[in-house]
KEKE-3310 file (N, C-alpha, C; in steps of 0.2 Angstrom, whole numbers, plus 5000, padded with zeros to 4 digits):
npx = (4958:4961:4967:4971:4975:4985:4986:4995:4986:4980:4969:4966:4962:4956:4948:4954:4963:4977:4985:4996:5005:5008:5017:5029:5030:5017:5015:5018:5006:4998:5003:5000:4986:4984:4989:4981:4969:4972:4975:4962:4954:4960:4956:4942:4939:4933:4933:4939:4932:4939:4935:4934:4936:4937:4944:4947:4954:4963:4979:4982:4993:5010:5023:5035:5033:5030:5043:5050:5044:5047:5060:5063:5057:5065:5077:5073:5071:5085:5091:5086:5089:5101:5105:5101:5084:5074:5061:5049:5051:5052:5040:5032:5036:5032:5018:5016:5020:5011:5000:5004:5007:4999:4986:4969:4954:4936:4932:4927:4920:4916:4910:4911:4923:4941:4953:4970:4975:4982:4997:4995:4982:4981:4979:4988:4990:4987:4998:5009:5007:5010:5023:5029:5027:5036:5048:5048:5048:5060:5069:5065:5065:5075:5092:5103:5116:5130:5131:5118:5111:5115:5108:5095:5094:5095:5084:5075:5078:5074:5060:5055:5057:5049:5037:5034:5029:5016:4998:4991:4995:5000:5000:4990:4978:4983:4984:4993:4999:4999:5007:5019:5023:5026:5036:5051:5063:5074:5068:5076:5090:5089:5094:5091:5089:5085:5073:5064:5048:5046:5040:5037:5032:5033:5026:5022:5021:5012:4999:4988:4992:4997:4993:4993:4996:5003:5011:5021:5037:5049:5064:5081:5088:5100:5099:5087:5090:5099:5091:5084:5095:5101:5091:5078:5082:5096:5095:5088:5096:5106:5098:5091:5081:5070:5063:5051:5042:5042:5038:5025:5018:5020:5012:4999:4997:4996:4984:4975:4976:4971:4958:4953:4954:4944:4933:4933)
npy = (5104:5088:5079:5064:5053:5046:5052:5058:5062:5073:5078:5092:5099:5111:5109:5110:5103:5094:5089:5078:5073:5056:5052:5061:5066:5069:5082:5090:5091:5095:5108:5115:5114:5123:5134:5138:5140:5150:5161:5161:5166:5179:5185:5184:5189:5181:5167:5151:5135:5119:5104:5089:5072:5062:5047:5031:5019:5003:5004:5002:4999:4996:5006:5001:4997:5010:5016:5008:5010:5024:5024:5016:5025:5036:5030:5028:5041:5046:5038:5043:5056:5057:5063:5067:5068:5082:5084:5089:5086:5072:5069:5073:5064:5052:5054:5052:5039:5032:5033:5024:5012:5009:5001:5003:5012:5016:5033:5045:5057:5054:5040:5031:5033:5028:5029:5030:5021:5029:5028:5032:5028:5015:4997:4983:4974:4981:4991:4983:4978:4990:4993:4982:4985:4996:4990:4982:4992:4998:4987:4985:4998:5007:5012:5007:5012:5004:5005:5009:4997:4989:4994:4992:4978:4976:4981:4973:4961:4965:4967:4955:4947:4953:4951:4938:4936:4941:4937:4937:4936:4948:4942:4933:4932:4932:4928:4915:4920:4934:4934:4929:4940:4950:4945:4949:4949:4940:4933:4929:4933:4945:4947:4950:4940:4927:4922:4910:4901:4894:4881:4881:4872:4856:4853:4841:4832:4839:4843:4850:4863:4867:4877:4888:4904:4909:4899:4900:4906:4918:4913:4914:4905:4898:4898:4891:4878:4876:4875:4863:4853:4855:4855:4862:4866:4869:4878:4889:4892:4899:4909:4917:4927:4922:4913:4915:4915:4902:4895:4901:4895:4881:4880:4884:4874:4863:4866:4866:4852:4847:4852:4845:4832:4832:4834:4823)
npz = (5066:5073:5087:5092:5106:5119:5135:5150:5164:5176:5190:5198:5215:5213:5202:5190:5176:5170:5156:5149:5135:5131:5121:5115:5102:5098:5102:5091:5082:5092:5095:5084:5084:5095:5091:5081:5088:5096:5086:5080:5092:5093:5082:5084:5096:5106:5117:5112:5114:5119:5112:5121:5125:5138:5143:5151:5146:5144:5140:5123:5114:5115:5123:5118:5105:5100:5101:5093:5080:5078:5078:5066:5057:5058:5053:5039:5035:5037:5027:5016:5015:5020:5032:5049:5054:5059:5072:5067:5053:5053:5058:5047:5037:5044:5043:5029:5028:5035:5027:5017:5023:5035:5044:5038:5042:5044:5040:5052:5049:5035:5032:5021:5016:5019:5031:5038:5052:5066:5075:5088:5092:5088:5091:5097:5087:5075:5076:5075:5062:5055:5058:5053:5039:5038:5040:5028:5019:5021:5018:5004:4997:5002:5001:5011:5021:5029:5043:5046:5041:5051:5061:5058:5058:5071:5076:5070:5077:5090:5088:5083:5095:5104:5097:5098:5111:5111:5111:5099:5082:5069:5057:5056:5048:5036:5018:5009:4997:5000:5011:5006:4997:5006:5013:5014:5020:5031:5046:5055:5054:5047:5035:5018:5006:4995:5001:5010:5014:5029:5039:5056:5064:5057:5042:5037:5049:5056:5050:5053:5055:5044:5035:5042:5045:5057:5059:5050:5045:5040:5032:5026:5012:5017:5031:5032:5027:5037:5049:5046:5046:5058:5068:5079:5092:5092:5083:5089:5098:5092:5087:5097:5099:5092:5100:5107:5096:5092:5104:5105:5094:5097:5109:5103:5095:5104:5110:5099:5096:5107:5107:5096:5100:5110:5103:5095)
capx = (4963:4960:4972:4969:4981:4985:4989:4995:4981:4979:4964:4967:4956:4952:4944:4958:4965:4983:4986:5003:5005:5013:5022:5031:5029:5010:5016:5018:5000:4995:5005:4996:4979:4983:4991:4975:4965:4975:4973:4955:4952:4962:4952:4935:4938:4930:4936:4937:4932:4941:4931:4938:4933:4942:4942:4953:4955:4969:4983:4982:4999:5016:5029:5041:5031:5031:5050:5052:5041:5050:5067:5063:5055:5072:5082:5071:5073:5092:5093:5083:5092:5109:5106:5096:5079:5070:5055:5044:5053:5050:5032:5029:5037:5027:5011:5016:5021:5004:4995:5006:5007:4995:4979:4964:4948:4932:4933:4921:4916:4914:4911:4912:4931:4945:4959:4975:4975:4988:5000:4992:4976:4982:4980:4995:4991:4988:5004:5014:5006:5013:5030:5031:5027:5041:5053:5047:5050:5068:5072:5064:5066:5080:5098:5106:5123:5132:5129:5111:5109:5116:5103:5089:5095:5094:5076:5071:5079:5069:5053:5053:5057:5043:5031:5033:5026:5010:4994:4989:5000:4997:5000:4985:4973:4986:4985:5000:5002:5001:5013:5026:5024:5029:5042:5057:5069:5074:5067:5082:5096:5088:5096:5085:5090:5083:5069:5059:5043:5047:5035:5040:5031:5033:5019:5021:5019:5007:4995:4983:4995:5000:4990:4992:5001:5007:5016:5026:5042:5054:5071:5084:5090:5105:5096:5082:5094:5103:5086:5083:5101:5103:5086:5075:5086:5102:5094:5086:5102:5109:5093:5086:5075:5064:5061:5044:5038:5041:5034:5018:5015:5019:5006:4993:4997:4994:4977:4971:4976:4966:4951:4952:4952:4938:4927:4932)
capy = (5098:5084:5075:5058:5049:5044:5057:5057:5067:5075:5082:5096:5101:5117:5107:5111:5097:5095:5083:5078:5068:5050:5052:5069:5068:5071:5089:5094:5093:5099:5115:5118:5116:5128:5141:5140:5142:5157:5165:5163:5170:5185:5188:5185:5192:5176:5161:5145:5130:5113:5098:5084:5066:5059:5040:5028:5012:5000:5007:4996:4998:4997:5011:4998:4998:5017:5017:5004:5013:5030:5022:5015:5031:5040:5027:5029:5048:5047:5034:5047:5063:5057:5067:5065:5073:5086:5081:5090:5082:5065:5068:5073:5057:5048:5055:5049:5032:5030:5032:5018:5005:5008:4998:5008:5011:5021:5040:5047:5061:5051:5033:5028:5034:5025:5033:5026:5021:5031:5024:5035:5025:5008:4992:4980:4971:4987:4994:4978:4979:4996:4992:4977:4989:5000:4985:4980:4999:4998:4982:4985:5004:5011:5011:5008:5012:4998:5006:5009:4990:4986:4997:4989:4972:4976:4983:4966:4956:4967:4967:4947:4945:4956:4948:4931:4936:4942:4932:4936:4939:4952:4938:4928:4932:4933:4922:4913:4925:4940:4933:4929:4947:4954:4941:4951:4949:4934:4935:4926:4937:4951:4947:4950:4937:4920:4920:4904:4900:4889:4879:4881:4864:4853:4852:4833:4829:4844:4845:4854:4869:4868:4883:4893:4910:4910:4894:4902:4911:4919:4912:4914:4898:4895:4897:4886:4872:4875:4872:4856:4850:4854:4855:4868:4868:4872:4885:4894:4894:4904:4915:4917:4931:4919:4908:4917:4913:4895:4893:4902:4890:4875:4881:4884:4867:4859:4868:4863:4845:4845:4853:4840:4826:4833:4834:4817)
capz = (5067:5079:5090:5096:5108:5125:5139:5157:5167:5184:5191:5204:5220:5211:5196:5184:5173:5166:5152:5145:5130:5133:5116:5114:5095:5098:5103:5085:5080:5097:5095:5078:5086:5100:5087:5077:5093:5098:5080:5080:5097:5093:5077:5086:5103:5110:5119:5108:5119:5116:5113:5123:5127:5143:5145:5154:5143:5145:5134:5118:5111:5120:5122:5114:5099:5098:5100:5087:5074:5077:5076:5059:5053:5058:5048:5033:5034:5036:5021:5010:5015:5022:5038:5054:5053:5065:5074:5062:5047:5054:5059:5041:5034:5047:5039:5022:5028:5038:5021:5014:5027:5041:5043:5036:5046:5041:5043:5056:5045:5029:5033:5015:5015:5024:5034:5041:5059:5068:5081:5095:5093:5086:5095:5096:5080:5070:5077:5073:5055:5053:5059:5047:5033:5039:5039:5021:5015:5022:5013:4997:4994:5004:5000:5017:5023:5033:5050:5046:5040:5057:5066:5055:5060:5078:5077:5068:5082:5095:5085:5083:5102:5107:5094:5100:5117:5109:5110:5092:5078:5064:5051:5057:5043:5029:5013:5008:4992:5003:5016:5002:4995:5011:5016:5010:5024:5036:5053:5060:5053:5044:5028:5013:4999:4994:5007:5010:5019:5034:5044:5062:5066:5051:5038:5037:5055:5059:5045:5056:5055:5037:5031:5047:5044:5063:5059:5045:5047:5034:5033:5020:5011:5021:5038:5031:5027:5044:5053:5045:5047:5065:5072:5082:5098:5090:5078:5093:5102:5087:5085:5103:5098:5089:5105:5108:5091:5092:5109:5103:5089:5101:5113:5099:5092:5109:5111:5093:5096:5113:5105:5091:5104:5114:5098:5092)
cpx = (4961:4965:4969:4975:4980:4989:4989:4990:4981:4974:4965:4961:4952:4948:4948:4961:4971:4984:4993:5004:5010:5018:5023:5030:5022:5010:5016:5011:4996:4997:5001:4989:4979:4985:4985:4970:4966:4973:4966:4951:4954:4958:4944:4934:4935:4934:4934:4938:4935:4936:4935:4934:4939:4939:4948:4954:4962:4973:4984:4988:5005:5020:5035:5039:5032:5038:5052:5050:5045:5057:5068:5061:5062:5077:5080:5073:5081:5094:5091:5087:5099:5110:5100:5090:5077:5064:5049:5045:5051:5043:5029:5030:5032:5020:5011:5017:5015:5000:4997:5005:5002:4988:4974:4957:4943:4933:4926:4917:4912:4915:4912:4919:4934:4951:4964:4974:4982:4990:4997:4986:4976:4982:4987:4996:4992:4995:5010:5013:5010:5021:5033:5031:5033:5047:5054:5049:5058:5071:5071:5065:5071:5087:5102:5113:5124:5129:5121:5108:5110:5110:5096:5088:5093:5087:5073:5072:5074:5062:5051:5053:5051:5037:5029:5030:5019:5004:4991:4994:4997:4997:4994:4980:4976:4985:4992:5003:5004:5007:5019:5027:5027:5035:5048:5064:5069:5073:5072:5088:5095:5090:5091:5086:5088:5079:5064:5053:5044:5042:5039:5039:5029:5027:5017:5018:5013:5003:4990:4986:4998:4999:4989:4997:5005:5012:5022:5031:5047:5061:5075:5086:5095:5102:5091:5085:5097:5098:5085:5089:5102:5098:5084:5080:5092:5101:5092:5091:5106:5105:5088:5080:5069:5060:5053:5039:5036:5037:5027:5015:5015:5013:4999:4992:4993:4986:4973:4970:4971:4959:4948:4950:4945:4932:4927:4930)
cpy = (5095:5080:5070:5055:5048:5050:5056:5063:5068:5080:5085:5097:5107:5115:5108:5104:5099:5089:5084:5072:5062:5049:5059:5071:5070:5079:5093:5095:5097:5107:5119:5119:5122:5135:5143:5143:5149:5162:5167:5167:5177:5189:5189:5189:5187:5170:5155:5139:5124:5108:5092:5078:5063:5052:5037:5021:5010:5002:5001:4995:5000:5003:5007:4998:5005:5018:5014:5007:5020:5029:5020:5021:5035:5037:5028:5036:5049:5043:5039:5053:5064:5062:5065:5070:5076:5082:5082:5087:5075:5064:5069:5067:5052:5048:5051:5041:5029:5029:5026:5012:5004:5004:5004:5006:5017:5028:5042:5052:5059:5044:5029:5029:5030:5030:5029:5026:5023:5028:5026:5031:5017:5003:4988:4977:4976:4990:4989:4978:4985:4996:4987:4981:4993:4996:4984:4986:4999:4993:4982:4992:5008:5008:5012:5008:5006:4999:5006:5002:4987:4988:4993:4982:4971:4977:4976:4961:4958:4966:4959:4945:4947:4953:4942:4931:4938:4937:4931:4940:4943:4948:4934:4927:4933:4927:4921:4918:4931:4940:4933:4936:4951:4951:4943:4951:4943:4937:4933:4931:4944:4952:4946:4946:4930:4918:4914:4904:4894:4888:4878:4873:4861:4852:4845:4830:4833:4847:4850:4862:4871:4875:4889:4898:4911:4904:4895:4907:4911:4918:4912:4907:4895:4893:4891:4879:4870:4872:4865:4851:4849:4854:4862:4870:4871:4879:4890:4896:4900:4911:4915:4921:4928:4914:4909:4914:4906:4893:4895:4897:4883:4875:4881:4877:4862:4860:4865:4856:4843:4846:4847:4833:4826:4832:4827:4812)
cpz = (5073:5081:5094:5099:5116:5129:5146:5160:5174:5185:5198:5208:5217:5204:5190:5182:5169:5162:5149:5141:5132:5127:5114:5107:5094:5099:5096:5082:5085:5097:5089:5080:5091:5096:5084:5082:5095:5092:5080:5086:5096:5087:5080:5092:5108:5111:5114:5113:5115:5117:5115:5126:5132:5145:5148:5152:5145:5139:5129:5114:5116:5118:5118:5107:5096:5097:5094:5080:5072:5075:5069:5054:5052:5053:5041:5030:5032:5029:5015:5009:5018:5028:5043:5053:5060:5067:5069:5055:5048:5055:5052:5037:5037:5044:5033:5023:5031:5032:5017:5017:5033:5039:5042:5040:5043:5044:5046:5052:5039:5029:5027:5013:5021:5025:5037:5049:5062:5074:5088:5097:5091:5092:5094:5089:5075:5070:5074:5065:5052:5053:5054:5041:5032:5037:5031:5017:5015:5018:5006:4993:4996:5003:5006:5018:5028:5040:5050:5045:5047:5062:5064:5058:5068:5080:5075:5074:5088:5094:5086:5090:5105:5104:5096:5107:5116:5109:5103:5088:5072:5058:5051:5052:5036:5024:5012:5003:4995:5008:5011:4999:5000:5015:5012:5014:5029:5043:5058:5060:5050:5037:5023:5006:5000:5000:5006:5015:5023:5039:5051:5065:5059:5048:5037:5043:5058:5054:5047:5056:5048:5034:5037:5047:5051:5063:5054:5047:5041:5036:5026:5019:5015:5028:5037:5031:5034:5049:5053:5046:5054:5070:5076:5088:5097:5087:5083:5098:5098:5086:5091:5103:5095:5094:5106:5103:5091:5098:5108:5099:5093:5105:5109:5096:5097:5110:5105:5094:5102:5111:5100:5095:5108:5109:5095:5097)
residu = (MET:LYS:VAL:THR:GLY:TYR:PHE:HIS:GLY:ILE:LEU:PHE:LYS:ASP:ASN:SER:ILE:ILE:LEU:ARG:PRO:SER:ASP:SER:ARG:ASP:LEU:ILE:PRO:ILE:ARG:LYS:VAL:PHE:LYS:SER:LYS:LYS:ASP:ARG:GLU:GLU:ARG:SER:GLY:LEU:GLU:ILE:LEU:LEU:ARG:CYS:GLU:ILE:ASP:ALA:PRO:LEU:GLN:LYS:ARG:SER:ILE:LYS:GLU:LEU:ASN:THR:ALA:TRP:LYS:LEU:ILE:SER:ILE:ILE:TYR:GLU:SER:MET:GLU:HIS:ARG:ARG:GLY:THR:ASP:GLU:GLU:LEU:TYR:SER:LEU:TYR:GLU:ASP:LEU:LEU:THR:GLU:TYR:ALA:GLU:LYS:THR:PRO:CYS:THR:LEU:TYR:PRO:ASN:ARG:LEU:ARG:PRO:VAL:ARG:LEU:SER:GLU:ALA:ASN:THR:VAL:GLN:ALA:ALA:THR:PHE:ILE:ASP:GLY:LEU:ILE:TYR:HIS:LEU:CYS:MET:LEU:CYS:ASP:LEU:LYS:GLN:ASP:LEU:GLN:ALA:ASP:VAL:ARG:MET:VAL:ILE:TYR:GLU:PHE:GLU:GLU:TRP:ARG:GLY:LYS:GLN:LYS:GLU:ASP:PHE:THR:ALA:THR:MET:THR:GLU:SER:LYS:TRP:ARG:GLU:ARG:ALA:VAL:TYR:SER:GLU:ALA:SER:GLY:ILE:GLY:THR:ASP:ILE:ASP:LEU:HIS:HIS:MET:MET:GLY:LYS:GLY:ALA:HIS:GLU:ILE:LEU:ARG:ASN:ASP:PRO:GLU:ASN:TRP:ILE:ALA:LEU:ASN:ARG:VAL:GLU:HIS:ASP:GLU:PHE:HIS:ASN:GLU:GLY:GLU:GLU:LYS:PHE:LEU:GLN:LYS:TYR:PRO:HIS:LEU:LYS:GLY:ARG:PHE:GLU:HIS:ILE:HIS:LYS:LYS:ALA:ALA:SER:LEU:TYR:GLU:ASP:LYS:ARG:ASN:LEU:GLY)
# end
């Protein structure tokens, strides 16, 4: 078994090294690794050395993303089993959900095969893609009680607020058909009925952004009409967690128009 992740590390004067996982859930596979190591050492009478690679890159995904993903996994488990899951049960469900919703990358041992990208190694966009898959799963496949629905809506608000602060959005390369397939809940209220594709910057006045997925936002029919009737300012007063998304597309538009003027 191989464990890849981020660890807090300290090197002591006697050359000993202590590593502590940044995500406590990584302890589940780590314990399995060390149990296997101990069993093999007892059978062989020899010490089994660990193969480690120590690097110090910038951490690619945020603790906020980790917390969001595990909160959603906990809600999915509770909706299925009608009780809270243990760490081991949640980790097992996480493995299954990775297979279903995580971005895929070539396997090191078998390059012609694909494996899911785990949260511990994911970059910001990959982690956001997985979180979006979890929300999709909750909206489409889970029968949520009222208190769990409230929990999901709160996670959606927090996710959209965080998402608007990122330089790159996970929808950037989506086709419209793929986007519509995944847009099953309102990004304003979290309600999942009569979902429309809304252009944050109007497609008539801003043709340059008409087919840009980063300019698309999922709103239910009532919210869509509300935006067109009351305007962006009032809409964002009601749904302030979306301000970052709108600011992002305004900045992108300004940059695109500037580039167009320079080229013209």
